[in-house]
N, CA and C atoms as an extended XYZ file, in Angstrom:
210
Properties=species:S:1:pos:R:3:atomname:S:1:resname:S:1:resid:I:1 pbc="F F F"
N       -16.011       16.161       19.263 N   MET     1
C       -15.520       14.555       19.199 CA  MET     1
C       -14.908       14.475       17.784 C   MET     1
N       -13.796       13.856       17.751 N   ARG     2
C       -13.207       13.550       16.603 CA  ARG     2
C       -13.486       12.114       15.815 C   ARG     2
N       -13.501       12.146       14.587 N   PRO     3
C       -13.738       10.725       14.223 CA  PRO     3
C       -12.394        9.978       14.257 C   PRO     3
N       -12.783        8.713       14.382 N   LEU     4
C       -11.439        7.715       14.456 CA  LEU     4
C       -10.865        7.670       13.109 C   LEU     4
N        -9.391        7.898       13.437 N   ARG     5
C        -8.545        7.666       12.121 CA  ARG     5
C        -7.954        6.238       12.131 C   ARG     5
N        -8.346        5.557       10.987 N   ARG     6
C        -7.651        4.093       10.880 CA  ARG     6
C        -6.284        4.237       10.453 C   ARG     6
N        -5.420        3.131       10.883 N   ARG     7
C        -4.113        3.095       10.463 CA  ARG     7
C        -4.171        2.810        8.928 C   ARG     7
N        -2.958        3.034        8.360 N   THR     8
C        -2.845        2.652        6.849 CA  THR     8
C        -1.900        1.297        7.104 C   THR     8
N        -1.780        0.480        6.132 N   ARG     9
C        -1.056       -0.650        6.133 CA  ARG     9
C         0.057       -0.277        6.528 C   ARG     9
N         0.990        0.685        5.748 N   LEU    10
C         2.400        0.850        6.405 CA  LEU    10
C         2.318        0.976        7.792 C   LEU    10
N         1.506        1.734        8.551 N   GLU    11
C         1.468        1.883        9.755 CA  GLU    11
C         1.344        0.753       10.674 C   GLU    11
N         0.272       -0.014        9.987 N   LYS    12
C         0.090       -1.258       10.713 CA  LYS    12
C         1.352       -2.401       10.745 C   LYS    12
N         2.109       -2.347        9.639 N   VAL    13
C         3.307       -3.133        9.620 CA  VAL    13
C         4.423       -2.664       10.379 C   VAL    13
N         4.581       -1.328       10.524 N   VAL    14
C         5.591       -0.633       11.328 CA  VAL    14
C         5.129       -1.150       12.937 C   VAL    14
N         3.905       -1.003       13.411 N   LYS    15
C         3.322       -1.147       14.642 CA  LYS    15
C         3.655       -2.543       14.913 C   LYS    15
N         3.303       -3.574       14.169 N   ALA    16
C         3.681       -4.826       14.346 CA  ALA    16
C         5.035       -5.261       14.510 C   ALA    16
N         5.918       -4.457       13.790 N   THR    17
C         7.295       -4.807       13.891 CA  THR    17
C         7.656       -4.261       15.180 C   THR    17
N         7.368       -3.105       15.570 N   ARG    18
C         7.799       -2.307       17.008 CA  ARG    18
C         7.253       -3.413       17.976 C   ARG    18
N         6.178       -3.987       17.812 N   ASP    19
C         5.726       -4.927       19.039 CA  ASP    19
C         6.370       -6.009       19.236 C   ASP    19
N         6.928       -6.393       18.082 N   ALA    20
C         7.941       -7.674       17.983 CA  ALA    20
C         9.026       -7.449       18.951 C   ALA    20
N         9.537       -8.711       19.252 N   GLN    21
C        10.840       -8.780       20.265 CA  GLN    21
C        12.000       -8.534       19.148 C   GLN    21
N        12.534       -7.510       19.246 N   LEU    22
C        13.705       -7.202       18.347 CA  LEU    22
C        14.709       -6.597       19.254 C   LEU    22
N        16.085       -6.978       18.433 N   PRO    23
C        17.335       -6.151       19.336 CA  PRO    23
C        17.216       -4.952       19.439 C   PRO    23
N        17.983       -4.176       20.383 N   SER    24
C        17.834       -2.825       20.592 CA  SER    24
C        18.253       -1.846       19.322 C   SER    24
N        19.041       -2.361       18.627 N   GLY    25
C        19.486       -1.491       17.639 CA  GLY    25
C        18.453       -1.536       16.490 C   GLY    25
N        17.762       -2.798       16.177 N   VAL    26
C        16.775       -2.620       15.119 CA  VAL    26
C        15.543       -2.004       15.709 C   VAL    26
N        15.294       -1.841       16.856 N   ARG    27
C        14.220       -1.129       17.529 CA  ARG    27
C        14.479        0.315       17.476 C   ARG    27
N        15.484        0.875       17.784 N   SER    28
C        15.900        2.366       17.706 CA  SER    28
C        15.828        2.724       16.164 C   SER    28
N        16.140        2.022       15.450 N   ALA    29
C        16.115        2.284       13.932 CA  ALA    29
C        14.739        2.616       13.412 C   ALA    29
N        13.723        1.685       13.943 N   LEU    30
C        12.485        1.749       13.565 CA  LEU    30
C        11.751        2.737       14.276 C   LEU    30
N        12.083        3.157       15.356 N   ASP    31
C        11.272        4.432       15.931 CA  ASP    31
C        11.596        5.655       15.165 C   ASP    31
N        12.513        5.752       14.420 N   ASP    32
C        12.745        6.858       13.522 CA  ASP    32
C        11.863        6.806       12.179 C   ASP    32
N        11.169        5.926       12.014 N   ILE    33
C        10.399        5.997       10.852 CA  ILE    33
C         8.994        6.646       11.023 C   ILE    33
N         8.946        7.755       10.264 N   HIS    34
C         7.734        8.633       10.233 CA  HIS    34
C         7.522        9.334        8.833 C   HIS    34
N         7.088        8.289        7.953 N   PRO    35
C         7.059        9.013        6.545 CA  PRO    35
C         6.270       10.236        6.435 C   PRO    35
N         6.589       11.132        5.806 N   PRO    36
C         5.768       12.304        5.480 CA  PRO    36
C         4.625       12.136        4.680 C   PRO    36
N         3.693       12.792        4.723 N   LYS    37
C         2.517       12.781        4.153 CA  LYS    37
C         2.646       12.587        2.571 C   LYS    37
N         3.685       13.636        2.190 N   GLY    38
C         3.807       13.391        0.623 CA  GLY    38
C         4.378       12.158        0.200 C   GLY    38
N         4.975       11.397        0.940 N   VAL    39
C         5.458        9.897        0.747 CA  VAL    39
C         4.301        9.094        0.638 C   VAL    39
N         3.555        9.335        1.787 N   LYS    40
C         2.328        8.331        1.736 CA  LYS    40
C         1.468        8.514        0.464 C   LYS    40
N         1.193        9.753        0.219 N   ALA    41
C         0.246       10.178       -1.111 CA  ALA    41
C         0.965        9.560       -2.350 C   ALA    41
N         2.374        9.491       -2.390 N   GLY    42
C         2.916        9.174       -3.684 CA  GLY    42
C         2.954        7.844       -3.716 C   GLY    42
N         3.043        6.940       -2.503 N   VAL    43
C         2.847        5.727       -2.635 CA  VAL    43
C         1.396        5.093       -3.007 C   VAL    43
N         0.538        5.879       -2.408 N   ALA    44
C        -0.869        5.716       -2.888 CA  ALA    44
C        -1.158        5.738       -4.244 C   ALA    44
N        -0.539        6.858       -5.018 N   ALA    45
C        -0.745        7.243       -6.258 CA  ALA    45
C        -0.123        6.009       -6.947 C   ALA    45
N         0.922        5.619       -6.702 N   VAL    46
C         1.657        4.482       -7.669 CA  VAL    46
C         0.705        3.010       -7.509 C   VAL    46
N         0.383        2.894       -6.400 N   VAL    47
C        -0.694        1.574       -6.015 CA  VAL    47
C        -1.854        1.856       -6.890 C   VAL    47
N        -2.287        3.091       -6.816 N   ALA    48
C        -3.925        3.382       -7.689 CA  ALA    48
C        -3.417        3.037       -8.972 C   ALA    48
N        -2.295        3.543       -9.639 N   ALA    49
C        -2.176        3.599      -11.191 CA  ALA    49
C        -1.828        2.251      -11.459 C   ALA    49
N        -1.080        1.453      -10.546 N   THR    50
C        -0.981       -0.103      -10.981 CA  THR    50
C        -2.187       -0.641      -11.015 C   THR    50
N        -3.101       -0.582       -9.981 N   THR    51
C        -4.255       -1.362       -9.842 CA  THR    51
C        -5.253       -0.967      -11.098 C   THR    51
N        -5.247        0.430      -11.563 N   ALA    52
C        -5.957        0.777      -12.837 CA  ALA    52
C        -5.383        0.127      -13.936 C   ALA    52
N        -4.076        0.200      -14.190 N   SER    53
C        -3.424       -0.630      -15.354 CA  SER    53
C        -3.772       -2.131      -15.433 C   SER    53
N        -3.848       -2.714      -14.239 N   ALA    54
C        -4.171       -4.140      -14.185 CA  ALA    54
C        -5.657       -4.209      -14.522 C   ALA    54
N        -6.475       -3.370      -14.130 N   ALA    55
C        -7.790       -3.416      -14.662 CA  ALA    55
C        -8.263       -3.206      -16.101 C   ALA    55
N        -7.555       -2.446      -16.629 N   ILE    56
C        -7.656       -1.994      -17.858 CA  ILE    56
C        -7.030       -3.425      -18.724 C   ILE    56
N        -6.011       -3.900      -18.232 N   SER    57
C        -5.528       -5.099      -18.710 CA  SER    57
C        -6.523       -6.233      -19.081 C   SER    57
N        -7.123       -6.495      -17.840 N   VAL    58
C        -8.132       -7.467      -17.750 CA  VAL    58
C        -9.371       -7.233      -18.642 C   VAL    58
N        -9.793       -6.109      -18.708 N   VAL    59
C       -10.933       -5.672      -19.813 CA  VAL    59
C       -10.542       -5.927      -21.251 C   VAL    59
N        -9.312       -5.482      -21.412 N   ARG    60
C        -8.837       -5.512      -22.903 CA  ARG    60
C        -8.810       -7.101      -23.203 C   ARG    60
N        -8.194       -7.914      -22.211 N   ARG    61
C        -8.121       -9.418      -22.432 CA  ARG    61
C        -9.751       -9.899      -22.873 C   ARG    61
N       -10.343       -9.685      -21.949 N   ARG    62
C       -11.852      -10.120      -22.024 CA  ARG    62
C       -12.458       -9.847      -23.495 C   ARG    62
N       -12.297       -8.403      -23.769 N   ILE    63
C       -12.712       -8.027      -25.131 CA  ILE    63
C       -12.075       -8.624      -26.143 C   ILE    63
N       -10.734       -8.994      -26.247 N   GLU    64
C       -10.107       -9.675      -27.321 CA  GLU    64
C       -10.570      -11.404      -27.237 C   GLU    64
N       -10.796      -11.724      -25.944 N   GLY    65
C       -11.209      -13.252      -25.990 CA  GLY    65
C       -12.687      -13.103      -26.623 C   GLY    65
N       -13.521      -12.441      -26.475 N   THR    66
C       -14.912      -12.598      -27.047 CA  THR    66
C       -14.799      -12.232      -28.458 C   THR    66
N       -14.032      -11.239      -29.094 N   ALA    67
C       -13.924      -11.032      -30.354 CA  ALA    67
C       -13.306      -12.127      -31.124 C   ALA    67
N       -12.317      -12.965      -30.557 N   SER    68
C       -11.630      -14.108      -31.356 CA  SER    68
C       -12.749      -15.113      -31.271 C   SER    68
N       -13.844      -15.444      -30.638 N   ASP    69
C       -14.710      -16.459      -30.382 CA  ASP    69
C       -15.626      -16.403      -31.556 C   ASP    69
N       -15.752      -15.076      -32.309 N   ARG    70
C       -16.708      -15.029      -33.439 CA  ARG    70
C       -16.349      -15.618      -34.646 C   ARG    70
């Protein structure tokens, strides 16, 4: 028995778009979207780097805020 594989956010968006009532030209263009694993990994890496950068900025602001209160 294989474990269930959850859809990524990109796959959920593409599926929702496919399920919508769209003109035939748009639908055929969406059927051709199958991003390779390398693209998915690259997007995940960019998102992770952005999230880490934002978290570091928040920590620095907190440290600077407590240091200026003294």
